[in-house]
TORNULO-179417 format. One line per field, with one value per residue (C-alpha): residue number from 0; x, y, z. Coordinates in Angstrom, 2 decimals, always signed. Each point is the difference from the previous one (the first is absolute). Example, Ala and Ser with C-alpha at 12.3 -4.5 7.8 and 13.67 -1.06 7.14 Angstrom:
num 0 | 1
X +12.30 | +1.37
Y -4.50 | +3.44
Z +7.80 | -0.66
//
This chain:
num 0 | 1 | 2 | 3 | 4 | 5 | 6 | 7 | 8 | 9 | 10 | 11 | 12 | 13 | 14 | 15 | 16 | 17 | 18 | 19 | 20 | 21 | 22 | 23 | 24 | 25 | 26 | 27 | 28 | 29 | 30 | 31 | 32 | 33 | 34 | 35 | 36 | 37 | 38 | 39 | 40 | 41 | 42 | 43 | 44 | 45 | 46 | 47 | 48 | 49 | 50 | 51 | 52 | 53 | 54 | 55 | 56 | 57 | 58 | 59 | 60 | 61 | 62 | 63 | 64 | 65 | 66 | 67 | 68 | 69 | 70 | 71 | 72 | 73 | 74 | 75 | 76 | 77 | 78 | 79 | 80 | 81 | 82 | 83 | 84 | 85 | 86 | 87 | 88 | 89 | 90 | 91 | 92 | 93 | 94 | 95 | 96 | 97 | 98 | 99 | 100 | 101 | 102 | 103 | 104 | 105 | 106 | 107 | 108 | 109 | 110 | 111 | 112 | 113 | 114 | 115 | 116 | 117 | 118 | 119 | 120 | 121 | 122 | 123 | 124 | 125 | 126 | 127 | 128 | 129 | 130 | 131 | 132 | 133 | 134 | 135 | 136 | 137 | 138 | 139 | 140 | 141 | 142 | 143 | 144 | 145 | 146 | 147 | 148 | 149 | 150 | 151 | 152 | 153 | 154 | 155 | 156 | 157 | 158 | 159 | 160 | 161 | 162 | 163 | 164 | 165 | 166 | 167 | 168 | 169 | 170 | 171 | 172 | 173 | 174 | 175 | 176 | 177 | 178 | 179 | 180 | 181 | 182 | 183 | 184 | 185 | 186 | 187 | 188 | 189 | 190 | 191 | 192 | 193 | 194 | 195 | 196 | 197 | 198 | 199 | 200 | 201 | 202 | 203 | 204 | 205 | 206 | 207 | 208 | 209 | 210 | 211 | 212 | 213 | 214 | 215 | 216 | 217 | 218 | 219 | 220 | 221 | 222 | 223 | 224 | 225 | 226 | 227 | 228 | 229 | 230 | 231 | 232 | 233 | 234 | 235 | 236 | 237 | 238 | 239 | 240 | 241 | 242 | 243 | 244 | 245 | 246 | 247 | 248 | 249 | 250 | 251 | 252 | 253 | 254 | 255 | 256 | 257 | 258 | 259 | 260 | 261 | 262 | 263 | 264 | 265 | 266 | 267 | 268 | 269 | 270 | 271 | 272 | 273 | 274 | 275 | 276 | 277 | 278 | 279 | 280 | 281 | 282 | 283 | 284 | 285 | 286 | 287 | 288 | 289 | 290 | 291 | 292 | 293 | 294 | 295 | 296 | 297 | 298 | 299 | 300 | 301 | 302 | 303 | 304 | 305 | 306 | 307 | 308 | 309 | 310 | 311 | 312 | 313 | 314 | 315 | 316 | 317 | 318 | 319 | 320 | 321 | 322 | 323 | 324 | 325 | 326 | 327 | 328 | 329 | 330 | 331 | 332 | 333 | 334 | 335 | 336 | 337 | 338 | 339 | 340 | 341 | 342 | 343 | 344 | 345 | 346 | 347 | 348 | 349 | 350 | 351 | 352 | 353 | 354 | 355 | 356 | 357 | 358 | 359 | 360 | 361 | 362 | 363 | 364 | 365 | 366 | 367 | 368 | 369 | 370 | 371 | 372 | 373 | 374 | 375 | 376 | 377 | 378 | 379 | 380 | 381 | 382 | 383 | 384 | 385 | 386 | 387 | 388 | 389 | 390 | 391 | 392 | 393 | 394 | 395 | 396 | 397 | 398 | 399 | 400 | 401 | 402 | 403 | 404 | 405 | 406 | 407 | 408 | 409 | 410 | 411 | 412 | 413 | 414 | 415 | 416 | 417 | 418 | 419 | 420 | 421 | 422 | 423 | 424 | 425 | 426 | 427 | 428 | 429 | 430 | 431
X +17.36 | -2.71 | -2.15 | -0.90 | -3.83 | -0.92 | +2.32 | -1.96 | -3.41 | +0.97 | +0.63 | -4.11 | -1.42 | +1.80 | -1.27 | -3.49 | +0.65 | +0.90 | -2.78 | -2.37 | +0.54 | -0.71 | -3.15 | -1.20 | +1.62 | -2.83 | -3.08 | +1.00 | -1.90 | +0.79 | -0.70 | +1.33 | -1.20 | +3.49 | +2.58 | -0.07 | -0.82 | -1.17 | +0.02 | +0.16 | +3.67 | +1.96 | -2.43 | +0.92 | +4.03 | -0.25 | -1.23 | +1.88 | +3.30 | -1.26 | +0.78 | +3.01 | +2.98 | +3.43 | -0.35 | +0.46 | -3.36 | +2.18 | +0.96 | -3.95 | -0.76 | +2.03 | -1.23 | -3.73 | +0.14 | +1.88 | -3.34 | -1.93 | +0.81 | +0.50 | -3.42 | -1.85 | +2.03 | -1.93 | -2.92 | -0.10 | +0.99 | -2.53 | -2.70 | +1.79 | +1.79 | +2.46 | +1.30 | +2.02 | +3.48 | +0.74 | -3.64 | -0.05 | +3.36 | -1.20 | -3.06 | +0.74 | +3.58 | -0.89 | -1.24 | +2.89 | +2.04 | -3.36 | +0.98 | +4.00 | -0.17 | -2.95 | +2.64 | +3.30 | -3.16 | -0.21 | +3.36 | +0.86 | -2.71 | +0.87 | -3.39 | -0.33 | +1.26 | -3.27 | -1.98 | -1.29 | -0.70 | -3.08 | -1.17 | +3.52 | +0.39 | -2.89 | +1.15 | +3.40 | -2.00 | -2.09 | +3.15 | +1.51 | -2.45 | -0.56 | +4.22 | -0.52 | -3.08 | +1.32 | +3.50 | -2.20 | -2.07 | +3.15 | +1.19 | -3.18 | +0.43 | +3.66 | -1.08 | -3.89 | +0.11 | -2.90 | -0.93 | -2.01 | -1.49 | +1.54 | -3.47 | -0.40 | +2.69 | -2.64 | -1.47 | +3.54 | +0.19 | -3.62 | +0.53 | +3.48 | -1.61 | -2.77 | +2.38 | +2.30 | -2.05 | -2.15 | +3.50 | +1.37 | -3.69 | +0.42 | +3.20 | -1.29 | -2.71 | +2.06 | +2.71 | -3.11 | -1.49 | +4.14 | +0.41 | -3.44 | +1.12 | +3.08 | -1.97 | -2.26 | +3.17 | +1.78 | -2.72 | -0.18 | +3.95 | -1.17 | -2.41 | +2.15 | +2.96 | -3.01 | -1.22 | +3.79 | +0.72 | -3.11 | +1.09 | +3.27 | -1.44 | -2.14 | +2.92 | +2.01 | -2.31 | -0.43 | +3.94 | -0.23 | -1.91 | +2.40 | +2.65 | -1.88 | -0.18 | +3.51 | +1.07 | -3.01 | +1.66 | +3.25 | -0.20 | -2.08 | +2.01 | +3.30 | -2.37 | -0.46 | +3.63 | +1.47 | -2.96 | +0.95 | +3.56 | -0.60 | -1.12 | +2.60 | +1.66 | -1.29 | +0.63 | -3.36 | -0.18 | +3.25 | -1.56 | -2.98 | +2.13 | +1.75 | -2.98 | -1.69 | +3.31 | +0.01 | -3.37 | +0.71 | +2.42 | -2.32 | -2.41 | +2.12 | +1.28 | -3.62 | -0.53 | +3.01 | -1.05 | -3.56 | +1.25 | +2.59 | -3.63 | -2.12 | +2.79 | -0.09 | -4.08 | -0.07 | +2.43 | -1.99 | -3.51 | +1.10 | +1.65 | -0.49 | -1.17 | -2.62 | -3.06 | -0.91 | -3.51 | -3.41 | -2.81 | -3.18 | -1.74 | +3.70 | +0.48 | -3.25 | +0.44 | +3.46 | -1.80 | -3.16 | +2.18 | +2.79 | -2.61 | -2.56 | +3.49 | -0.10 | -3.76 | +1.69 | +2.21 | -2.17 | -2.38 | -3.14 | -1.45 | -0.52 | -1.66 | +1.54 | -1.83 | +1.21 | -0.78 | +1.98 | -1.60 | +1.51 | +2.53 | +3.42 | +3.69 | +2.73 | +1.26 | +2.82 | -0.02 | +1.44 | -2.05 | -3.29 | +0.65 | +2.00 | -2.99 | -2.91 | +1.10 | +0.52 | -3.76 | -1.40 | +2.32 | -1.52 | -3.73 | +0.86 | +1.48 | -3.21 | -2.52 | -1.05 | +0.08 | -1.54 | -1.13 | +0.46 | +2.09 | -0.30 | +2.71 | -1.36 | +2.16 | -1.06 | +1.54 | -1.19 | +1.68 | +3.73 | -0.90 | -0.33 | -2.63 | +0.12 | -2.58 | +1.04 | -3.23 | -0.52 | -2.82 | +2.06 | -0.47 | +0.09 | +2.30 | -1.12 | -0.95 | +2.59 | +2.80 | -0.80 | +2.42 | +2.89 | -0.02 | +2.86 | +1.82 | +3.73 | -0.22 | -3.87 | -1.27 | -3.29 | +1.82 | +1.75 | +1.01 | -0.33 | +2.09 | -1.00 | +2.87 | -1.56 | +0.94 | +1.97 | -2.61 | +2.13 | -1.58 | -2.84 | +2.62 | +2.01 | -3.04 | -0.75 | +3.40 | +0.71 | -2.98 | +0.09 | +3.05 | -1.42 | -2.27 | -3.26 | -2.04 | -1.52 | -3.57 | -2.15 | -4.03 | -2.14 | -1.53 | -3.61 | -1.69 | +1.33 | +3.35 | +3.45 | +1.85 | +1.04 | +3.23 | +0.36 | +3.26 | +0.49 | +3.56 | +1.08 | +0.55 | +3.53 | +2.31 | -1.64 | +1.07 | +3.15 | +2.88 | +3.19
Y -76.49 | -1.38 | +2.56 | +0.07 | -1.71 | +3.07 | +2.29 | -1.18 | -0.05 | +4.05 | +0.02 | -0.84 | +1.98 | +3.29 | -0.40 | -0.26 | +2.50 | +2.20 | -0.93 | +0.07 | +3.48 | +2.43 | -1.43 | +0.49 | +3.40 | +0.69 | -1.03 | +3.19 | +3.20 | +3.89 | -0.14 | +3.98 | +1.13 | +0.77 | -2.20 | -2.74 | -2.78 | -3.02 | -3.70 | -3.72 | +0.62 | +0.07 | -3.34 | -1.34 | +0.31 | -0.55 | -3.40 | -0.68 | +1.49 | -2.53 | -3.32 | +0.64 | -1.47 | +0.72 | +3.15 | +3.25 | +2.28 | +3.03 | -1.29 | -1.31 | +3.22 | +1.75 | -2.63 | +0.97 | +3.54 | +0.18 | -2.25 | +1.29 | +4.03 | -2.13 | -1.78 | +3.46 | +1.90 | -2.36 | +0.40 | +3.93 | -0.56 | -2.18 | +1.92 | +3.65 | -0.36 | +1.98 | -0.12 | +2.62 | -1.57 | +3.24 | +0.05 | -3.40 | -0.30 | +2.39 | -1.60 | -3.89 | +0.07 | -0.07 | -2.94 | -1.24 | +1.12 | -1.84 | -3.85 | +0.95 | +1.23 | -2.93 | -2.68 | +1.48 | -0.02 | -3.35 | -0.90 | +2.31 | -1.87 | -3.03 | -0.95 | -3.07 | -1.28 | +0.40 | -2.15 | -1.85 | +2.95 | +1.70 | +2.73 | +1.78 | -0.64 | +2.03 | +3.24 | -0.20 | -0.29 | +3.65 | +1.50 | -1.08 | +1.41 | +3.14 | +0.79 | -1.03 | +2.75 | +2.60 | -0.54 | +0.13 | +3.53 | +1.39 | -0.65 | +1.11 | +3.19 | +0.37 | -0.50 | +1.79 | +2.02 | -1.59 | +0.25 | -3.01 | +1.24 | -1.70 | -1.07 | -2.55 | -2.23 | -1.21 | -1.37 | -1.06 | -2.17 | -1.32 | -1.33 | -1.49 | -1.91 | -1.89 | -0.09 | -2.01 | -1.91 | -1.26 | -0.98 | -1.74 | -1.48 | -1.27 | -1.52 | -1.55 | -1.53 | -1.49 | -1.00 | -2.25 | -1.74 | -1.17 | -1.52 | -1.92 | -0.77 | -1.56 | -1.42 | -2.23 | -0.69 | -1.10 | -1.88 | -1.56 | -0.81 | -2.01 | -1.66 | -1.59 | -0.71 | -2.04 | -1.64 | -1.04 | -1.12 | -1.75 | -2.10 | -0.30 | -1.36 | -2.80 | -1.03 | -0.02 | -2.11 | -2.26 | +0.01 | -1.07 | -2.75 | -1.68 | +0.90 | -2.53 | -2.47 | +0.02 | -0.74 | -3.07 | -1.13 | +0.21 | -2.00 | -2.70 | -0.75 | -0.55 | -1.81 | -2.08 | +0.39 | -1.83 | -2.51 | -0.79 | -0.04 | -3.35 | -2.11 | -2.05 | +2.07 | -1.03 | +1.89 | +1.61 | +0.85 | +1.70 | +2.53 | +0.45 | +0.35 | +3.06 | +1.33 | +0.48 | +2.05 | +1.96 | +1.04 | +0.81 | +2.42 | +1.64 | +0.55 | +1.05 | +2.44 | +1.59 | +0.07 | +2.41 | +2.11 | +0.42 | +0.84 | +2.36 | +1.15 | +0.20 | +2.44 | +2.20 | +0.03 | +0.23 | +2.94 | +1.68 | +0.07 | +0.77 | +3.29 | +2.33 | +2.72 | -1.55 | -0.04 | -3.78 | +0.76 | +2.07 | +0.81 | -2.50 | +2.91 | +1.14 | -4.30 | -0.31 | +2.88 | -0.99 | -3.89 | +1.77 | +2.20 | -2.39 | -2.43 | +2.59 | +0.66 | -3.46 | -0.66 | +3.52 | -2.22 | -2.75 | +2.60 | -0.88 | +1.93 | -1.12 | +2.21 | -0.45 | +0.93 | -0.99 | +0.64 | +0.04 | -1.30 | +0.38 | +1.97 | -1.39 | +0.34 | +0.77 | -3.79 | -1.46 | +1.49 | -1.93 | -3.51 | +1.20 | +1.37 | -2.76 | -3.02 | +3.23 | +1.01 | -3.74 | -0.77 | +3.42 | -0.40 | -3.45 | +1.56 | +2.43 | -2.53 | -2.36 | +3.23 | +0.45 | +3.06 | +1.38 | +0.17 | +0.74 | -1.45 | +1.19 | +0.00 | -0.21 | +0.02 | -1.08 | -0.79 | -2.70 | -0.26 | -0.56 | -0.84 | +2.43 | -1.72 | +0.96 | -0.82 | +0.44 | -0.60 | +0.82 | -0.81 | -1.58 | -4.06 | -1.87 | -3.16 | -2.64 | -2.69 | -2.64 | +2.29 | +1.12 | -2.64 | +0.62 | +4.03 | +0.01 | -2.86 | +1.66 | -0.31 | -0.09 | +3.18 | +0.46 | +2.85 | -0.01 | +2.77 | +0.79 | -2.37 | -3.20 | +0.18 | -0.82 | +2.55 | -1.80 | -0.23 | +0.87 | +2.83 | -1.45 | -2.48 | +2.58 | +1.67 | -3.03 | -1.16 | +3.84 | +0.69 | -3.89 | +0.97 | +3.25 | -2.23 | +0.49 | -0.61 | -0.13 | -1.07 | +1.22 | -0.63 | +1.21 | +3.26 | -0.94 | +2.90 | -1.03 | -0.92 | +0.55 | -1.12 | +1.42 | -0.71 | -0.28 | +0.67 | +0.12 | +0.63 | +1.02 | +3.19 | -0.65 | -1.16 | +3.01 | +3.09 | -1.49 | +2.57 | -1.99
Z +12.20 | +2.65 | +1.44 | +3.46 | +0.10 | +3.02 | -3.35 | -2.08 | +1.87 | +1.19 | -3.96 | -0.77 | +2.16 | -0.92 | -3.18 | +1.02 | +2.03 | -2.99 | -1.70 | +3.00 | +2.16 | -3.00 | -1.55 | +4.46 | -0.10 | -2.47 | +2.28 | +1.47 | +1.80 | +1.34 | +3.60 | +0.29 | -3.24 | -1.44 | -1.51 | +2.72 | -0.71 | +2.08 | -2.16 | +0.55 | -1.58 | +3.91 | +1.49 | -2.93 | +0.42 | +3.37 | -0.76 | -2.23 | +2.13 | +3.02 | -2.61 | -0.81 | +1.37 | -1.45 | -2.08 | +2.11 | +0.20 | -0.68 | -3.75 | -0.39 | +0.93 | -2.94 | -2.15 | +0.61 | +0.47 | -3.82 | -1.64 | +1.93 | -1.85 | -2.93 | -0.43 | +1.11 | -2.43 | -2.86 | +1.51 | -0.07 | -3.94 | -0.69 | +1.21 | -0.28 | -3.47 | +0.86 | +3.20 | +0.93 | +1.87 | +2.34 | +1.55 | +0.16 | +2.38 | +1.74 | +0.96 | +0.16 | +0.15 | +4.61 | -0.33 | -1.03 | +3.67 | +1.54 | -0.55 | +0.19 | +3.16 | +1.47 | -1.83 | +1.59 | +3.54 | -0.29 | -0.09 | +2.86 | +2.59 | -1.80 | -0.22 | -1.15 | +3.24 | +1.83 | -2.11 | +2.92 | +1.99 | -2.35 | +2.26 | -0.03 | -3.22 | -0.49 | +1.44 | -1.77 | -3.06 | +1.26 | +0.86 | -3.05 | -2.01 | +1.97 | -0.63 | -3.59 | -0.70 | +2.15 | -2.40 | -3.10 | +1.77 | +0.40 | -3.66 | -1.35 | +2.01 | -1.84 | -3.07 | -0.31 | +2.88 | +1.13 | +4.21 | +1.62 | +3.52 | +3.38 | +0.42 | -3.00 | +1.52 | +2.03 | -3.50 | -0.78 | +3.05 | +0.24 | -3.98 | +1.03 | +3.21 | -2.65 | -2.89 | +2.51 | +1.71 | -3.32 | -1.20 | +3.23 | +0.27 | -3.39 | +0.34 | +3.26 | -2.00 | -3.26 | +3.69 | +1.08 | -3.58 | -0.55 | +3.85 | -1.16 | -3.08 | +2.01 | +2.27 | -2.26 | -1.99 | +3.28 | +1.35 | -3.92 | +0.59 | +3.82 | -1.28 | -2.76 | +2.48 | +2.69 | -3.11 | -1.15 | +3.51 | +0.67 | -3.56 | +1.43 | +3.70 | -2.21 | -1.64 | +3.37 | +1.15 | -2.58 | +0.01 | +3.49 | -0.81 | -2.99 | +3.16 | +2.14 | -3.19 | -1.33 | +3.55 | +0.29 | -3.34 | +0.97 | +3.27 | -2.01 | -2.71 | +2.10 | +1.89 | -3.47 | -0.50 | +3.42 | -0.80 | -2.72 | +1.44 | +1.78 | -3.29 | -1.33 | -2.10 | -3.14 | -3.72 | -0.32 | +3.83 | -0.10 | -2.88 | +2.09 | +3.50 | -2.18 | -1.58 | +3.21 | +1.42 | -3.04 | +0.69 | +3.83 | -0.88 | -2.88 | +2.31 | +2.36 | -2.30 | -0.47 | +3.27 | +1.27 | -3.40 | +1.39 | +3.50 | -1.52 | -2.06 | +3.39 | +1.77 | -2.91 | +0.17 | +3.44 | +0.48 | -2.90 | +1.25 | +3.66 | -1.06 | +2.90 | -2.76 | -0.05 | +1.82 | +0.18 | +2.18 | -1.04 | +1.15 | -2.54 | -1.59 | -1.76 | -0.24 | -1.74 | -2.33 | -1.03 | -0.71 | -2.08 | -2.14 | -1.47 | -0.60 | -1.95 | -2.32 | +0.14 | -1.64 | -2.15 | -1.29 | -0.96 | -1.37 | +2.02 | +2.39 | +3.03 | +2.80 | +3.83 | +3.43 | +3.47 | +3.81 | +3.30 | +2.95 | +3.51 | +1.02 | -1.59 | +1.49 | -2.79 | -1.86 | -1.91 | -3.69 | -1.51 | +1.99 | -1.37 | -3.31 | -1.00 | +0.76 | -0.45 | -3.26 | -1.34 | +0.37 | -1.09 | -2.85 | -1.42 | +0.99 | -2.74 | -2.64 | +0.91 | -0.97 | -3.88 | -1.00 | +2.40 | +3.61 | +3.25 | +3.38 | +4.06 | +2.55 | +3.93 | +2.78 | +3.69 | +3.28 | +1.94 | +3.61 | -1.36 | -3.12 | -3.45 | -1.89 | -4.48 | -2.49 | -3.50 | -1.78 | -3.96 | -2.55 | -2.29 | -0.90 | +2.53 | +0.53 | -1.66 | +2.67 | -1.53 | +0.99 | +3.48 | +1.76 | -2.78 | -0.02 | +2.96 | -1.42 | -0.90 | -4.66 | -0.05 | -2.51 | -2.31 | -1.19 | -3.73 | -1.42 | -3.52 | -1.76 | +1.80 | +3.10 | +3.34 | +3.17 | +3.10 | +2.31 | +2.81 | +1.07 | +1.92 | +1.37 | +0.91 | +2.12 | +1.47 | +1.36 | +1.09 | +1.80 | +1.94 | +1.08 | +1.73 | +1.72 | -2.44 | -1.99 | -3.24 | -1.35 | -3.35 | -0.52 | -2.95 | +0.47 | +0.62 | -2.27 | -3.64 | -1.22 | +1.83 | +2.45 | +3.53 | +1.63 | +3.75 | +1.97 | +3.50 | +1.23 | +3.63 | +0.88 | +2.37 | -3.03 | -2.48 | +2.76 | +1.73 | -0.58 | -1.41
//
C-alpha cells in the first residue's frame, strides 16, 4: 500500500520529535523553586508541530507526552537507582497534560494556516504555552498540593513570549534558507533553459539557411530538367532528365521537412513563458558561467573577466548568447591548459561592440583568410576527427544578417586573439 508522501514525511517528523523533545526537556531550570520546570522541550515541540501537515497535533501531543514521561522515568531509574513509581508519577505526570493540551490547542486554532503571518503565529504560540502551563500547574496542584502565586504568572508569560518568538524566528530563518536554495535552483534551471533555447536558436538560423538553399537547388534542378527536355531525345539524355527530376523531388521533400522542423523550433524559442530580453550584466554572467563549466569539462583552468561600458537597454537573449557563446567557446578550446578570457562591451551610438580577448596561441597567418569559411577547422578530437567547421561561419552569417560585422586582430601584448563584433542595437531590442 502506497503512503501519501506528506503523511510519510509527518511520520518521520514524529519519530524525530519522540527522540529530540525528551532530550531537549532535560535542558531545564526551575524558576519557582519547586517542581515546575522550564526547558527547551516546549519550543522544540512547537517547532516540530509547525512542520506537520497531515497528522493531528493532539495525537502528536499524546505520543510526545508518553515519550517524555518514559524518558524521565528511565533517567530517574539510571541516576537514583530505585525509582519509586508512585512518587515519580506525582512529580512528572503533569508534563503529559502540558503536551496534550498544547497539541489540542494547536489543532483548535488551526495554527498551521498562519505560516505567512509570523506575528500572529507568535501570539498564538504565547497563548497556547500559557494555557498549557496553567493546565500543567493545575495538575501539579491537585497531585502535590502545591500553590504558585498569581505573581509568578508574569514569569510564565515572559518565558512564553521568549520561547514562542524564538521558535518563530528560527522557523523564518529556515524558510529564508529554503527560499534561497530554491531561488538558486530555479536560476540554474532558467540558465540551462536559456542556453538550450539559445542553441535551438542557432539551429533554427542554420535551418532557415538550408531552406533557402533547398529552394534554390530545387529551382536550378528543375531548370536543368526543362533544359534537358529541349535536347534531342536520346537514351542518355532521357536518363539525365529523369535523374534531375528525381533530385528536384527529393530536395523539395527536404525543404518541406525543414519547414516543419523550423516551424516547431520557432514556436519553442518564442514561448511566452520565457523572457526573451535581458540586461547585459545577466547575459554576460550566463555566458561566463556556462563557459566556466565548459572549461572544467575540458580540464582547463580559465580565468574570466568582463567589463561593460555605457548604459545598455535589454537585449534579445538568444541572439546575443548564440553569437558570443560561439566566440567564447572557441577561445576556451584554443587555450592550452590554462589562460584568461576577457569580455568587453561598449555602446557606440547606434551600435554595440563586443571584444572577446584571449591569451591563447593566436591564429596563424595562413589561416586568417579561411577561419570564416564553412567547413574550415583546425580543431581535431583525440581520435583525429575534425570538427564541423561551421561555428565561425554561422557567427559571421548571423552577424551580417543583423547588419553588423566581425573582425579579429592579434593582442598587442603577448600571444592571443581579439575578436571584435559590432552589431546594430535596433534589431537586438525590437520586440516581436
